[in-house]
N, CA, C and O of each residue as an XYZ file, in Angstrom:
260
protein
N       3.082     10.308     10.443
C       3.051      9.081      9.951
C       4.088      8.165     10.703
O       5.183      8.557     11.104
N       3.594      6.901     10.838
C       4.407      5.840     11.652
C       3.678      4.539     11.318
O       2.612      4.412     10.715
N       4.552      3.511     11.885
C       4.226      2.165     11.607
C       2.750      1.929     12.273
O       1.923      1.256     11.658
N       2.473      2.445     13.426
C       1.274      2.004     13.971
C       0.077      2.563     13.142
O      -1.047      2.132     13.397
N       0.262      3.554     12.107
C      -0.733      4.080     11.408
C      -1.365      2.952     10.475
O      -2.552      2.950     10.147
N      -0.488      2.054     10.112
C      -0.619      1.134      9.134
C      -1.013     -0.251      9.550
O      -1.343     -1.137      8.762
N      -0.951     -0.364     10.837
C      -1.197     -1.870     11.527
C      -2.610     -2.202     10.986
O      -2.632     -3.331     10.494
N      -3.649     -1.633     10.938
C      -4.825     -1.999     10.571
C      -4.854     -2.829      9.232
O      -5.862     -3.465      8.923
N      -3.716     -2.809      8.438
C      -3.824     -3.566      7.238
C      -3.651     -5.000      7.442
O      -4.066     -5.800      6.603
N      -3.006     -5.403      8.608
C      -2.679     -6.562      9.058
C      -3.967     -7.657      8.997
O      -4.886     -7.478      9.797
N      -4.028     -8.656      8.163
C      -5.252     -9.478      8.179
C      -5.979     -9.177      6.916
O      -6.894     -9.899      6.521
N      -5.498     -7.904      6.153
C      -6.461     -7.687      4.911
C      -5.805     -8.531      3.703
O      -4.658     -8.973      3.775
N      -6.459     -8.672      2.835
C      -6.105     -9.343      1.540
C      -5.249     -8.450      0.603
O      -5.235     -7.229      0.759
N      -4.512     -9.086     -0.404
C      -3.689     -8.240     -1.112
C      -4.458     -7.432     -2.037
O      -3.919     -6.409     -2.460
N      -5.670     -7.735     -2.433
C      -6.617     -7.058     -3.179
C      -7.132     -5.654     -2.371
O      -7.179     -4.553     -2.920
N      -7.447     -5.869     -1.191
C      -7.726     -4.848     -0.322
C      -6.802     -3.754     -0.373
O      -7.114     -2.602     -0.676
N      -5.358     -4.252      0.012
C      -4.380     -3.267     -0.029
C      -4.254     -2.403     -1.357
O      -4.193     -1.174     -1.380
N      -4.226     -3.252     -2.466
C      -4.032     -2.699     -3.748
C      -5.213     -1.523     -3.887
O      -4.916     -0.410     -4.321
N      -6.433     -1.825     -3.527
C      -7.483     -0.814     -3.760
C      -7.395      0.557     -2.773
O      -7.996      1.612     -2.972
N      -6.589      0.286     -1.787
C      -6.409      1.377     -1.027
C      -5.270      2.080     -1.369
O      -5.429      3.301     -1.339
N      -3.940      1.612     -1.752
C      -2.712      1.986     -2.261
C      -2.316      1.996     -3.572
O      -1.189      2.366     -3.899
N      -3.268      1.564     -4.466
C      -2.846      1.040     -5.788
C      -2.175      2.306     -6.496
O      -1.172      2.085     -7.176
N      -2.582      3.428     -6.405
C      -1.917      4.556     -7.074
C      -0.580      5.002     -6.542
O       0.156      5.688     -7.250
N      -0.253      4.659     -5.380
C       1.048      4.744     -4.840
C       2.062      3.605     -4.917
O       3.130      3.523     -4.310
N       1.533      2.758     -5.762
C       2.299      1.413     -5.924
C       3.743      1.746     -6.351
O       3.947      2.659     -7.151
N       4.642      1.093     -5.880
C       6.120      1.299     -6.264
C       6.671      0.262     -7.074
O       7.080      0.415     -8.225
N       6.664     -0.938     -6.336
C       7.538     -2.363     -6.700
C       6.896     -3.442     -6.068
O       6.216     -3.195     -5.072
N       7.001     -4.682     -6.506
C       6.645     -5.819     -5.927
C       7.612     -6.835     -6.633
O       7.225     -7.587     -7.527
N       8.731     -6.805     -6.224
C       9.795     -7.605     -6.791
C       9.668     -9.078     -6.234
O      10.168    -10.047     -6.806
N       8.883     -9.150     -4.955
C       8.662    -10.402     -4.262
C       7.061    -10.553     -4.247
O       6.261     -9.630     -4.094
N       6.775    -11.862     -4.431
C       5.424    -11.919     -4.186
C       4.902    -12.057     -2.856
O       3.685    -12.071     -2.668
N       5.834    -12.172     -1.803
C       5.290    -11.987     -0.387
C       5.608    -10.522      0.180
O       5.438    -10.273      1.374
N       6.017     -9.685     -0.612
C       6.482     -8.249     -0.098
C       6.074     -7.326     -1.175
O       6.276     -7.521     -2.374
N       5.441     -6.233     -0.614
C       4.929     -5.128     -1.752
C       5.600     -3.964     -0.965
O       5.695     -4.013      0.261
N       6.099     -2.832     -1.756
C       6.699     -1.780     -1.412
C       5.888     -0.460     -1.902
O       5.611     -0.286     -3.089
N       5.592      0.299     -1.044
C       4.933      1.651     -1.330
C       5.729      2.675     -1.174
O       6.404      2.675     -0.144
N       5.865      3.713     -2.037
C       6.647      4.847     -1.808
C       5.517      6.055     -1.524
O       4.823      6.456     -2.459
N       5.400      6.525     -0.380
C       4.385      7.506      0.021
C       4.877      8.899      0.012
O       5.812      9.122      0.781
N       4.474      9.802     -0.646
C       5.000     11.068     -0.625
C       4.999     11.834      0.563
O       3.852     11.979      0.985
N       5.926     12.416      1.305
C       5.840     13.259      2.474
C       5.915     14.729      2.018
O       5.140     15.554      2.503
N       6.826     15.069      1.102
C       6.769     16.531      0.566
C       7.325     16.297     -0.820
O       7.275     15.178     -1.332
N       7.895     17.421     -1.478
C       8.325     17.408     -2.910
C       9.472     16.448     -2.966
O       9.608     15.791     -3.998
N      10.317     16.289     -1.968
C      11.911     15.587     -2.053
C      11.761     14.500     -1.069
O      12.606     13.605     -1.106
N      10.730     14.433     -0.115
C      10.871     13.336      1.009
C       9.819     12.236      0.738
O       8.719     12.549      0.281
N      10.099     11.111      0.978
C       9.220      9.958      0.987
C       9.271      9.226      2.233
O      10.217      9.190      3.020
N       8.023      8.581      2.338
C       7.952      7.544      3.328
C       7.955      6.066      2.674
O       7.249      5.957      1.671
N       8.466      5.221      2.989
C       8.469      3.781      2.518
C       7.541      2.739      3.293
O       7.757      2.578      4.495
N       6.636      2.104      2.740
C       5.915      1.158      3.382
C       6.092     -0.148      2.861
O       5.921     -0.392      1.667
N       6.464     -1.098      3.790
C       6.547     -2.515      3.266
C       5.552     -3.261      3.858
O       5.392     -3.369      5.074
N       4.716     -3.902      2.787
C       3.455     -4.734      3.355
C       4.006     -6.181      3.044
O       4.461     -6.463      1.935
N       3.932     -7.159      4.176
C       4.363     -8.583      3.781
C       3.190     -9.413      3.998
O       2.339     -9.288      4.878
N       3.272    -10.364      2.978
C       2.020    -11.315      2.812
C       2.436    -12.733      3.168
O       3.616    -13.084      3.176
N       1.478    -13.485      3.445
C       1.444    -14.863      3.510
C       0.117    -15.320      2.924
O      -0.958    -14.944      3.391
N       0.225    -16.146      1.882
C      -1.054    -16.722      1.182
C      -2.051    -15.433      0.794
O      -3.280    -15.465      0.854
N      -1.228    -14.285      0.380
C      -2.143    -13.014     -0.034
C      -2.963    -12.559      1.162
O      -4.104    -12.123      1.007
N      -2.396    -12.658      2.335
C      -2.999    -11.886      3.544
C      -1.883    -11.101      4.227
O      -0.801    -11.633      4.473
N      -2.118     -9.999      4.491
C      -1.141     -9.232      5.345
C      -0.708     -9.900      6.475
O      -1.548    -10.441      7.194
N       0.657     -9.958      6.791
C       0.909    -10.578      8.057
C       1.975     -9.555      8.917
O       2.308     -9.778     10.081
N       2.365     -8.580      8.241
C       3.192     -7.332      8.809
C       3.365     -6.437      7.896
O       3.307     -6.577      6.674
N       3.645     -5.224      8.701
C       3.937     -3.892      7.785
C       5.174     -3.312      8.555
O       5.314     -3.362      9.777
N       6.125     -2.709      7.587
C       7.395     -2.063      8.246
C       7.107     -0.666      7.543
O       6.507     -0.574      6.472
N       7.555      0.307      8.198
C       7.511      1.758      7.821
C       8.765      2.414      7.979
O       9.377      2.318      9.043
N       9.268      3.167      6.880
C      10.482      3.956      7.025
C      10.494      5.378      6.557
O       9.949      5.554      5.467
N      10.973      6.370      7.115
C      10.849      7.623      6.748
C      12.256      8.164      6.292
O      13.268      7.648      6.767
N      12.335      9.121      5.444
C      13.817      9.802      5.140
C      14.027     11.089      5.685
O      15.099     11.667      5.507
């Protein structure tokens, strides 16, 4: 898994993203940024940040541990 695997989200609405990743939803302390915690293994996770502008995805950032 890498950032390029999630670039297809750019241009989608917040509702489309929620439908796809809703059950992995972790935190959304900011209305323009959502954080998803995607399980890699029992103790390892990937973190996917999805950035919005007017409810449309404008960027994604991906971090592994």
